[in-house]
BATORVO-58175 format. One line per 10 residues: number of its first residue (from 1); for each residue x, y, z of C-alpha. Coordinates in pm, whole numbers, plus 50000, padded with zeros to 5 digits. Layout:
% BATORVO-58175
NUM) X,Y,Z ~ ...
This chain:
% BATORVO-58175
1) 86544,48320,23809 ~ 86221,48314,23608 ~ 86220,48510,23283 ~ 85919,48726,23373 ~ 86083,48824,23705 ~ 86398,48935,23520 ~ 86196,49128,23264 ~ 85998,49305,23535 ~ 86314,49399,23725 ~ 86484,49532,23410
11) 86175,49735,23323 ~ 86174,49891,23671 ~ 86541,49985,23635 ~ 86488,50133,23288 ~ 86199,50349,23406 ~ 86383,50505,23701 ~ 86408,50881,23663 ~ 86692,50947,23910 ~ 86981,50784,24090 ~ 86791,50819,24417
21) 86496,50631,24270 ~ 86726,50356,24141 ~ 86899,50329,24478 ~ 86561,50290,24651 ~ 86456,50026,24397 ~ 86773,49827,24456 ~ 86779,49844,24835 ~ 86408,49809,24904 ~ 86288,49573,24629 ~ 86558,49399,24424
31) 86817,49314,24691 ~ 86576,49188,24961 ~ 86406,48956,24713 ~ 86736,48834,24568 ~ 86613,48914,24218 ~ 86945,49026,24074 ~ 87139,48860,23794 ~ 87389,48978,23532 ~ 87116,49103,23300 ~ 86971,49326,23571
41) 87320,49451,23659 ~ 87364,49534,23291 ~ 87051,49749,23291 ~ 87169,49925,23608 ~ 87508,50000,23448 ~ 87334,50121,23133 ~ 87123,50357,23344 ~ 87437,50514,23490 ~ 87633,50516,23162 ~ 87357,50684,22958
51) 87495,50581,22616 ~ 87422,50801,22314 ~ 87262,50695,21986 ~ 87588,50525,21883 ~ 87623,50329,22205 ~ 87903,50550,22344 ~ 87918,50672,22705 ~ 88136,50857,22952 ~ 88351,50669,23203 ~ 88162,50506,23491
61) 88342,50453,23823 ~ 88254,50094,23916 ~ 88355,50140,24278 ~ 88110,50428,24312 ~ 87845,50214,24148 ~ 87924,49933,24392 ~ 87832,50159,24683 ~ 87474,50123,24561 ~ 87502,49766,24433 ~ 87801,49567,24571
71) 87753,49293,24310 ~ 87940,49509,24057 ~ 88266,49413,24233 ~ 88329,49053,24129 ~ 88598,48791,24182 ~ 88576,48634,23839 ~ 88677,48884,23575 ~ 88370,49105,23547 ~ 88111,48833,23489 ~ 87831,49092,23471
81) 87955,49252,23149 ~ 88221,49050,22972 ~ 88190,48895,22627 ~ 87858,48780,22492 ~ 87731,48584,22787 ~ 87562,48894,22930 ~ 87312,49161,22833 ~ 87588,49423,22802 ~ 87838,49194,22632 ~ 87593,49108,22358
91) 87519,49472,22290 ~ 87831,49688,22343 ~ 88205,49717,22291 ~ 88367,49806,22626 ~ 88676,49987,22745 ~ 88806,49948,23100 ~ 89100,50055,23310 ~ 89222,50001,23664 ~ 89345,50279,23892 ~ 89607,50199,24152
101) 89469,50232,24504 ~ 89754,50466,24601 ~ 89616,50725,24362 ~ 89285,50724,24542 ~ 89371,50685,24910 ~ 89055,50484,24985 ~ 88986,50137,25114 ~ 88935,49964,24780 ~ 89209,49723,24669 ~ 89174,49864,24318
111) 88941,50108,24147 ~ 88789,50034,23809 ~ 88630,50252,23543 ~ 88443,50132,23237 ~ 88276,50297,22943 ~ 88069,50191,22646 ~ 88246,50258,22316 ~ 87978,50166,22064 ~ 87713,49912,21974 ~ 87837,49582,21836
121) 87772,49511,21471 ~ 87563,49213,21362 ~ 87881,49049,21230 ~ 88055,49087,21566 ~ 87757,48939,21745 ~ 87749,48640,21514 ~ 88122,48566,21539 ~ 88156,48586,21918 ~ 88225,48266,22111 ~ 87965,48156,22362
131) 88092,48133,22719 ~ 87778,48021,22893 ~ 87814,47690,23075 ~ 87553,47426,22984 ~ 87303,47351,23260 ~ 87403,46985,23292 ~ 87765,47091,23349 ~ 87665,47342,23617 ~ 87451,47076,23787 ~ 87742,46830,23789
141) 87992,47072,23941 ~ 87739,47210,24191 ~ 87687,46852,24307 ~ 88063,46812,24357 ~ 88066,47120,24577 ~ 87764,46996,24770 ~ 87933,46659,24831 ~ 88263,46821,24926 ~ 88455,46649,24645 ~ 88540,46960,24440
151) 88916,47007,24405 ~ 89140,47235,24200 ~ 89285,47062,23893 ~ 89609,47254,23951 ~ 89674,47229,24326 ~ 89410,46996,24467 ~ 89282,47273,24693 ~ 88916,47288,24796 ~ 88922,47657,24890 ~ 88790,47955,24687
161) 88709,47744,24382 ~ 88589,47881,24048 ~ 88468,47682,23750 ~ 88712,47722,23463 ~ 88667,47660,23091 ~ 88975,47456,22997 ~ 89012,47618,22656 ~ 89127,47967,22749 ~ 89076,48095,22396 ~ 88711,47984,22392
171) 88749,47892,22027 ~ 88571,47562,22070 ~ 88252,47743,22173 ~ 88135,47904,21851 ~ 87759,47863,21827 ~ 87757,47539,21626 ~ 87974,47370,21893 ~ 87805,47502,22205 ~ 87568,47208,22242 ~ 87865,46970,22234
181) 88036,47111,22545 ~ 88062,46850,22820 ~ 88175,46814,23179 ~ 88525,46736,23049 ~ 88553,47086,22896 ~ 88558,47240,23246 ~ 88752,47208,23570 ~ 88789,47362,23913 ~ 89065,47614,23982 ~ 89112,47836,24285
191) 89045,48205,24230 ~ 89419,48284,24237 ~ 89492,48006,23989 ~ 89210,48116,23761 ~ 89335,48475,23771 ~ 89684,48354,23683 ~ 89552,48140,23400 ~ 89358,48436,23264 ~ 89681,48637,23244 ~ 89868,48344,23086
201) 89599,48303,22819 ~ 89598,48677,22750 ~ 89975,48666,22696 ~ 89935,48366,22466 ~ 89680,48552,22254 ~ 89904,48858,22235 ~ 90233,48681,22160 ~ 90127,48361,21985 ~ 90334,48156,22231 ~ 90181,47917,22479
211) 90278,47890,22846 ~ 90626,47742,22894 ~ 90600,47476,23165 ~ 90977,47476,23215 ~ 90910,47789,23424 ~ 90760,47552,23681 ~ 91041,47298,23668 ~ 90921,47064,23394 ~ 91168,46966,23123 ~ 90937,47037,22829
221) 90732,47352,22762 ~ 90424,47164,22631 ~ 90332,46798,22594 ~ 90172,46827,22250 ~ 90277,47028,21947 ~ 90510,47325,21965 ~ 90517,47618,22202 ~ 90384,47837,21919 ~ 90006,47834,21932 ~ 89828,47635,21662
231) 89454,47687,21603 ~ 89414,47316,21529 ~ 89502,47192,21878 ~ 89266,47411,22086 ~ 89531,47450,22360 ~ 89591,47076,22411 ~ 89934,47011,22563 ~ 89944,47337,22756 ~ 89975,47297,23133 ~ 89704,47555,23202
241) 89451,47398,22969 ~ 89429,47088,23184 ~ 89692,47046,23460 ~ 89592,46686,23531 ~ 89616,46585,23165 ~ 89948,46770,23135 ~ 90101,46581,23428 ~ 89974,46247,23295 ~ 90115,46313,22947 ~ 90439,46451,23093
251) 90488,46136,23302 ~ 90437,45919,22993 ~ 90690,46127,22797 ~ 90948,46087,23073 ~ 90892,45709,23083 ~ 90951,45683,22708 ~ 91276,45875,22744 ~ 91412,45637,23010
């Protein structure tokens, strides 16, 4: 989407004086023209959140917001707000929680609420990893999908694929390394696999222990290093970093043991 189109759309959102006016703008102008990206979604959320001078807001019910703009319900971990790849992620610290559907008695699988806690400091902005995918990488994987050759690195499936950054800690994407990211730093996973990997990586960050592949029947937990995470290896040797590489290295280890 061209920069001036995005800027115009964001300006229109920012100048709305009521929810009714915003709803009209979305349904009659933005949605029909397809002029909606994560930056525009960020401005729409900001309109509803109404942060104060410190960047703090009340809770916003995302499912209610999605009744106006369905794009707020995503399949890939809140791509419209997370980290510093988006307008909101660059600007705010977020809090979020999920409400079990049984508490609500509606048709949503889950309900989500989010709020802005505060503005990010300059130091936080500078130290954040970059999660944008380089254009040449996107072009390569889009071509695979177009040709019908895209397959999950974990299962080989061609259904419900999402592009995954192999390094789940994103600590090889600090600004001075961003330009060096290549096709080999990414892979296809199905949505379910990507969701599972996201939980595995979260547990690794919280505990300091990498995924133990013996849970899936392998005889070693990792193929490189120890199960305790080491900043130096950038996740190499973990099954979820690169399932194909893991199986190749695992096979070689088994051959050497014979």
